[in-house]
PADREN-775381 format. One record per residue (C-alpha): residue number from 1; residue in one letter; x, y, z. Coordinates in steps of 0.02 Angstrom, whole numbers, plus 32768, in hexadecimal, padded with zeros to 4 digits. Layout:
BEGIN
> NUM, A, X, Y, Z
...
end
This chain:
BEGIN
> 1, M, BEA3, 7506, 7719
> 2, S, BE43, 7481, 76B8
> 3, N, BE92, 73E7, 766B
> 4, T, BE68, 742A, 75BE
> 5, S, BEC7, 74CB, 75E1
> 6, C, BF5D, 7469, 7621
> 7, Y, BF5E, 73FC, 7586
> 8, T, BF4E, 7495, 7517
> 9, I, BFE4, 74E9, 7569
> 10, K, C04E, 744B, 755C
> 11, I, C022, 7434, 74A5
> 12, M, C047, 74EA, 747B
> 13, D, C0F1, 74DA, 74D0
> 14, K, C117, 7442, 7467
> 15, L, C0DE, 749B, 73C8
> 16, S, C14F, 7533, 73E2
> 17, V, C1EA, 74E9, 7390
> 18, F, C186, 74B1, 72FA
> 19, L, C13B, 755E, 72E0
> 20, F, C1E7, 75AB, 72EC
> 21, V, C229, 7536, 7265
> 22, L, C195, 7563, 71F7
> 23, S, C1B4, 761E, 7207
> 24, F, C26E, 7603, 71E2
> 25, Y, C24D, 75A9, 713E
> 26, T, C1C8, 7627, 710B
> 27, I, C246, 76B4, 7121
> 28, V, C2D4, 7659, 70CA
> 29, N, C270, 7625, 7032
> 30, A, C210, 76C8, 7017
> 31, G, C24D, 7730, 6F87
> 32, S, C2D4, 76B3, 6F54
> 33, G, C292, 76A0, 6EA2
> 34, S, C22D, 7606, 6ECF
> 35, H, C185, 75CA, 6F10
> 36, S, C16A, 7549, 6F97
> 37, L, C0E4, 74D1, 6FD3
> 38, W, C0EB, 7492, 7086
> 39, V, C084, 740F, 70DF
> 40, L, C089, 742A, 719B
> 41, A, C049, 7392, 71FB
> 42, T, C02B, 7375, 72B5
> 43, Y, C009, 72CC, 7305
> 44, I, BFCF, 72CB, 73BC
> 45, T, BFBC, 7239, 7434
> 46, G, BF64, 7248, 74DB
> 47, E, BEC2, 7297, 7517
> 48, T, BEAE, 7342, 74C4
> 49, P, BE20, 73A9, 7478
> 50, F, BE80, 73AD, 73D4
> 51, P, BE78, 7334, 7340
> 52, E, BEF5, 72A7, 7341
> 53, F, BF3D, 72DC, 7299
> 54, T, BF38, 7389, 7247
> 55, V, BF86, 73CE, 71A8
> 56, V, BF9C, 7481, 716D
> 57, V, BFD2, 74A1, 70B8
> 58, M, C034, 7541, 7095
> 59, L, C053, 758B, 6FE8
> 60, D, C0E7, 7600, 7004
> 61, D, C0A7, 765E, 709D
> 62, V, BFEC, 7646, 707C
> 63, Q, BF84, 75BB, 70CA
> 64, V, BF23, 7565, 7040
> 65, A, BEE1, 74C4, 708B
> 66, Y, BEBC, 7468, 712E
> 67, Y, BE99, 73B3, 715E
> 68, D, BE79, 7359, 7202
> 69, S, BE53, 72A7, 7235
> 70, N, BDA9, 72D5, 727D
> 71, N, BD5A, 7316, 71DC
> 72, K, BDC8, 72B1, 7166
> 73, Q, BDAB, 7333, 70DE
> 74, T, BE22, 73B1, 7092
> 75, V, BDE4, 7463, 70A7
> 76, Y, BE27, 74D7, 7021
> 77, R, BE14, 7590, 704B
> 78, G, BD76, 756E, 70AE
> 79, Q, BD2B, 74F3, 702F
> 80, H, BD26, 7435, 703C
> 81, I, BD75, 73D2, 6FAF
> 82, N, BD0C, 733A, 6F87
> 83, N, BD39, 7317, 6ED2
> 84, K, BD87, 726A, 6EDD
> 85, E, BDB9, 726F, 6E25
> 86, D, BE23, 730B, 6E3A
> 87, E, BEDC, 72E2, 6E27
> 88, E, BF16, 735C, 6EAD
> 89, A, BE90, 731D, 6F25
> 90, K, BED1, 726C, 6F0C
> 91, D, BF84, 72A7, 6F28
> 92, G, BF51, 7301, 6FC7
> 93, A, BEF3, 726B, 700B
> 94, Y, BF89, 71FC, 6FE5
> 95, V, C007, 7272, 7036
> 96, F, BF9D, 7291, 70D1
> 97, G, BF79, 71D9, 70E6
> 98, T, C031, 71AB, 70D3
> 99, M, C066, 7231, 714F
> 100, Y, BFE4, 71F9, 71CD
> 101, H, C01B, 7143, 71CD
> 102, H, C0D5, 716F, 71D0
> 103, M, C0BF, 71EA, 7260
> 104, K, C052, 7172, 72C2
> 105, E, C0D2, 70E7, 72B0
> 106, R, C164, 7157, 72DB
> 107, S, C108, 719C, 7372
> 108, L, C0F4, 70EC, 73B6
> 109, H, C1AF, 70CC, 739F
> 110, L, C1DF, 7171, 73F0
> 111, K, C16D, 7158, 7486
> 112, H, C1B5, 70AA, 74A2
> 113, H, C268, 70E9, 7487
> 114, L, C251, 7178, 7504
> 115, N, C1E5, 7111, 757C
> 116, L, C152, 7189, 756E
> 117, T, C0B6, 7130, 75AC
> 118, E, C049, 71C1, 75E6
> 119, G, C01F, 7274, 75B8
> 120, V, C010, 72D0, 7515
> 121, Q, C094, 72B4, 748E
> 122, V, C0A3, 731F, 73F2
> 123, Q, C0FD, 72EF, 7353
> 124, Q, C10D, 7371, 72C9
> 125, R, C147, 7366, 7216
> 126, M, C165, 73E4, 718D
> 127, S, C16F, 73A4, 70DA
> 128, G, C174, 7408, 703A
> 129, C, C1C9, 743E, 6F9C
> 130, E, C207, 74D8, 6F41
> 131, M, C1FB, 7504, 6E89
> 132, L, C25E, 7585, 6E29
> 133, D, C205, 760F, 6DC8
> 134, N, C22A, 75B2, 6D26
> 135, G, C1C4, 751D, 6D63
> 136, E, C259, 74AC, 6D89
> 137, P, C258, 744E, 6E30
> 138, A, C2D8, 7490, 6EAC
> 139, L, C2CC, 741E, 6F44
> 140, I, C25F, 73B4, 6FB3
> 141, M, C277, 73A8, 706E
> 142, Q, C22F, 7358, 7109
> 143, K, C254, 7384, 71BD
> 144, A, C20B, 7348, 7262
> 145, N, C213, 735F, 731E
> 146, F, C1C8, 7309, 73B5
> 147, N, C17B, 7366, 7449
> 148, G, C1CE, 7407, 740F
> 149, I, C26E, 73D7, 746A
> 150, F, C2C3, 7346, 7415
> 151, A, C305, 735B, 7364
> 152, D, C2C2, 72D4, 72F3
> 153, F, C2F4, 72A1, 7243
> 154, A, C30C, 7314, 71AC
> 155, I, C311, 72EE, 70F1
> 156, Y, C34E, 7364, 7069
> 157, Y, C350, 733F, 6FAF
> 158, N, C376, 73BE, 6F25
> 159, I, C37E, 7352, 6E87
> 160, T, C43A, 7336, 6E92
> 161, H, C457, 7328, 6F4C
> 162, F, C404, 72C0, 6FD3
> 163, T, C41F, 72DE, 708D
> 164, Y, C3D7, 7278, 711C
> 165, D, C3E9, 72A1, 71D4
> 166, A, C3A7, 7217, 7244
> 167, G, C3A4, 7286, 72DD
> 168, K, C3CA, 7245, 738B
> 169, L, C32D, 71E3, 73B5
> 170, L, C328, 7147, 734A
> 171, I, C3A0, 70E2, 72E2
> 172, G, C3B2, 712B, 7233
> 173, W, C39C, 70D9, 718A
> 174, D, C41E, 7067, 7141
> 175, G, C466, 7080, 7092
> 176, M, C3E2, 7017, 703C
> 177, M, C352, 7076, 708D
> 178, Q, C3A1, 711D, 7061
> 179, A, C3B3, 70E8, 6FAB
> 180, Y, C2FB, 70B5, 6FAB
> 181, K, C2C8, 715E, 6FF6
> 182, I, C32B, 71BC, 6F72
> 183, T, C2CC, 7160, 6EEA
> 184, V, C224, 7182, 6F3D
> 185, Y, C248, 723B, 6F58
> 186, E, C288, 7253, 6EA7
> 187, N, C200, 71F4, 6E4A
> 188, V, C166, 7203, 6EBA
> 189, Y, C169, 728B, 6F3F
> 190, L, C1C3, 7315, 6EE0
> 191, P, C15C, 730A, 6E3E
> 192, M, C0BC, 72FE, 6EA3
> 193, C, C0E9, 7395, 6F0E
> 194, I, C11D, 7400, 6E78
> 195, R, C07D, 73D2, 6E1B
> 196, T, C014, 7406, 6EB2
> 197, L, C07A, 74A5, 6EC7
> 198, K, C05A, 74D7, 6E12
> 199, T, BFA0, 74B8, 6E28
> 200, F, BF96, 7524, 6EC3
> 201, L, BFFE, 75AC, 6E6F
> 202, K, BF85, 75AE, 6DDD
> 203, I, BEEF, 75BF, 6E51
> 204, D, BF3C, 763D, 6ECA
> 205, K, BFB0, 769D, 6E57
> 206, N, BF53, 7740, 6E7C
> 207, V, BF7E, 7728, 6F34
> 208, V, C02E, 76E2, 6F3C
> 209, M, C073, 772E, 6E9B
> 210, R, C036, 77DF, 6EB7
> 211, K, C0B3, 786A, 6ED8
> 212, V, C084, 78F8, 6F4C
> 213, P, C108, 7981, 6F61
> 214, P, C138, 79B8, 7010
> 215, R, C117, 7A61, 705B
> 216, L, C1AB, 7AA8, 70B8
> 217, R, C1B3, 7B1E, 714D
> 218, L, C23D, 7B62, 71BB
> 219, I, C1F5, 7B7C, 7269
> 220, K, C245, 7BE1, 72F7
> 221, K, C214, 7BCA, 73AC
> 222, E, C25B, 7C1F, 7446
> 223, V, C2A7, 7BA7, 74C4
> 224, S, C311, 7BBC, 755F
> 225, G, C3B8, 7C05, 752A
> 226, G, C38F, 7C28, 7473
> 227, L, C322, 7BEB, 73E5
> 228, Q, C2EC, 7B43, 73A0
> 229, V, C2F6, 7B44, 72E3
> 230, S, C292, 7ABB, 728E
> 231, C, C283, 7A7D, 71DB
> 232, L, C1D6, 7A36, 71BC
> 233, A, C1A7, 79D9, 711D
> 234, F, C0F3, 79A0, 7116
> 235, G, C06A, 7963, 70A2
> 236, F, C0DA, 78F7, 7033
> 237, Y, C0CD, 7848, 6FE7
> 238, P, C125, 77CF, 6FD5
> 239, R, C174, 77D4, 707F
> 240, H, C22B, 77D7, 704A
> 241, I, C273, 7888, 7053
> 242, N, C31D, 78D8, 706C
> 243, L, C30F, 796A, 70E5
> 244, T, C3AD, 79C9, 7113
> 245, M, C3D1, 7A62, 717C
> 246, L, C460, 7AD1, 7143
> 247, R, C4C1, 7B53, 71A7
> 248, D, C513, 7BD2, 7134
> 249, G, C506, 7B55, 70A6
> 250, Q, C553, 7AC3, 7105
> 251, P, C4EB, 7A2D, 7143
> 252, V, C4CB, 7A2A, 71FE
> 253, A, C50B, 7988, 724B
> 254, E, C47F, 790B, 7270
> 255, Q, C4B9, 78F9, 7325
> 256, E, C48F, 79B1, 7340
> 257, L, C3DC, 7997, 7304
> 258, T, C346, 794C, 735B
> 259, G, C2B3, 78F5, 7309
> 260, G, C2CB, 78AB, 725D
> 261, E, C241, 7826, 725E
> 262, V, C1C7, 781F, 71CD
> 263, L, C118, 781B, 7217
> 264, P, C06B, 7804, 71C9
> 265, S, C001, 78A2, 71C1
> 266, G, BF5B, 7846, 71CA
> 267, D, BF24, 7876, 711A
> 268, G, BF8E, 77F9, 70B8
> 269, T, C026, 786B, 70B3
> 270, Y, C0C0, 787A, 7121
> 271, Q, C120, 78FC, 7183
> 272, L, C1D2, 7910, 71C2
> 273, R, C21E, 798C, 723D
> 274, K, C2D3, 79B0, 726A
> 275, S, C2FE, 7A2E, 72F1
> 276, L, C39B, 7A89, 732A
> 277, E, C3BB, 7AE8, 73CD
> 278, V, C410, 7B90, 73AB
> 279, S, C458, 7BEC, 7441
> 280, T, C44A, 7CA7, 745C
> 281, E, C504, 7CBA, 7437
> 282, E, C4F0, 7C5F, 7392
> 283, L, C45D, 7CCD, 7364
> 284, K, C4CC, 7D67, 736E
> 285, K, C53D, 7D20, 72E5
> 286, R, C4AF, 7D2E, 7268
> 287, H, C4C4, 7C85, 7216
> 288, N, C457, 7C5A, 7181
> 289, Y, C3EE, 7BBE, 719F
> 290, T, C3A0, 7B62, 710C
> 291, C, C327, 7AD0, 7103
> 292, T, C33A, 7A6E, 7062
> 293, A, C2D0, 79D9, 702B
> 294, S, C2DA, 7962, 6F97
> 295, H, C24C, 78ED, 6F6B
> 296, L, C213, 787F, 6EDB
> 297, S, C18A, 78FC, 6EB3
> 298, L, C204, 798E, 6EA0
> 299, D, C26E, 79B6, 6E08
> 300, N, C2DC, 7A29, 6E71
> 301, K, C302, 7A3A, 6F29
> 302, L, C28C, 7A9D, 6F96
> 303, D, C2E0, 7B22, 7004
> 304, V, C2AC, 7B9D, 708A
> 305, S, C32A, 7C0B, 70E8
> 306, W, C33A, 7C7A, 7181
> 307, E, C3C7, 7CE9, 71C2
> 308, S, C3DC, 7CEC, 727F
> 309, G, C3D7, 7D9D, 72C7
> 310, A, C381, 7DE0, 722C
> 311, E, C2DB, 7DED, 7288
> 312, R, C324, 7E6C, 7302
> 313, V, C361, 7ED6, 7271
> 314, H, C2B9, 7EC6, 721B
> 315, L, C260, 7EF3, 72BD
> 316, S, C2CB, 7F8E, 72D7
> 317, T, C2AE, 7FC5, 7224
> 318, L, C1F6, 7FA5, 7234
> 319, S, C1EE, 8008, 72D7
> 320, A, C246, 809D, 7287
> 321, L, C1CE, 8098, 71F4
> 322, L, C138, 8090, 7269
> 323, V, C178, 8128, 72CB
> 324, M, C191, 8189, 722A
> 325, V, C0E2, 815C, 71EC
> 326, L, C099, 818E, 7294
> 327, I, C0F2, 8237, 728E
> 328, V, C0B3, 8257, 71DD
> 329, I, C002, 8229, 7211
> 330, L, C008, 829B, 72A9
> 331, L, C053, 8328, 7242
> 332, G, BFC9, 8314, 71C0
> 333, I, BF44, 8317, 7247
> 334, F, BF93, 83B5, 7293
> 335, I, BF98, 840C, 71E9
> 336, C, BEE2, 83DD, 71C6
> 337, I, BEA9, 841D, 726F
> 338, K, BF0C, 84BE, 725B
> 339, R, BEC2, 84DD, 71AE
> 340, R, BE14, 84B7, 71F1
> 341, W, BE28, 8534, 727E
> 342, R, BE66, 85B6, 7203
> 343, C, BDD0, 8597, 7195
> 344, I, BD5A, 85A5, 7229
> 345, A, BDAF, 8647, 7263
> 346, S, BDA4, 8691, 71B5
> 347, Q, BCEC, 8665, 71A8
> 348, S, BCCE, 86B2, 7253
> 349, K, BD24, 8756, 7223
> 350, L, BCC2, 875D, 7180
> 351, A, BC1F, 8742, 71DE
> 352, N, BC4A, 87CD, 7258
> 353, F, BC77, 8842, 71C8
> 354, D, BBD1, 881D, 7171
> 355, A, BB73, 883D, 7212
> 356, N, BBCA, 88E5, 722D
> 357, V, BBA7, 891C, 717A
> 358, S, BAF1, 88EA, 718B
> 359, E, BAE1, 8949, 722E
> 360, E, BB30, 89E9, 71E4
> 361, M, BABB, 89E0, 714E
> 362, N, BA24, 89D2, 71C2
> 363, L, BA5D, 8A68, 722A
> 364, S, BA78, 8ACF, 718C
> 365, S, B9C9, 8AA6, 714F
> 366, D, B97A, 8AD8, 71F5
> 367, S, B9D7, 8B81, 71F1
> 368, E, B995, 8BAB, 7143
> 369, N, B8E5, 8B84, 7179
end
């Protein structure tokens, strides 16, 4: 295996925790009556094929911008932003620059603190804010980790409450520094983040503010010892959805179900599946299973039901109907054939009678002559 491959594997291992944190916040914030803007930054030291510093900007669950230290240009949805007079471009350049210098400085401290002199080291940071649907700021937060193993610092500020967790790696801030950070977050970072969030929402409202209703299916699959009954909701946006399986009108306990993760469908929508194993003995009891879904795009809940054992009854009824139809068809064919033979026999007798009459008339004529 090449050195590049080894580095890639090590870096991906160190990124795993960060990606998990990102997915967690995306799920929590989706559908909560708010919109969010997250800046996801990675700072790497050591020999790698990757840029030293990269940033991904997420509006809710949609990537809207990218920046790295090689190009030093913000790429918005595939297009470079070069307008230096643009307010948001200035804000982005300021935030990215500030994050780069802070992460570089902290990386040096962490490497010295942990006595890391060789190899690849990865520091990651997630910073962002949330805004309520009425346009009011809800919170701003920053969280970081180092090498995907050690928990680093975390900051949370929601207008009235400020929380700082120094983590276990370096000495935390004293009271004076925390008071300074509260002032900076309240008067600089939060207004800047909310202003940028509103701008992105205005540009991408057709993407992140659209509502696509789910389609719902109840799927049955034979498995060893019974059936697997699955509720599948697919093709919906935004990603937050409540999907419940009911047995005779009562919710099935979550510990009995498998699945339950909201996954991207690849077309900008999402899907969710929950499955239940039903034994052969349970199938005989003819329970009624119902999938019910509620979503922001729906005025009412969406339901689809199935009664266990009903298929056997339907199959028996269908078989009886098929037999009856077959008998009627065969009887009709028999009657048609019988009538046809009668018609043919009648025509044959009539032909014979005409022939006999013609022959007698010919003999009578010969006698007279």
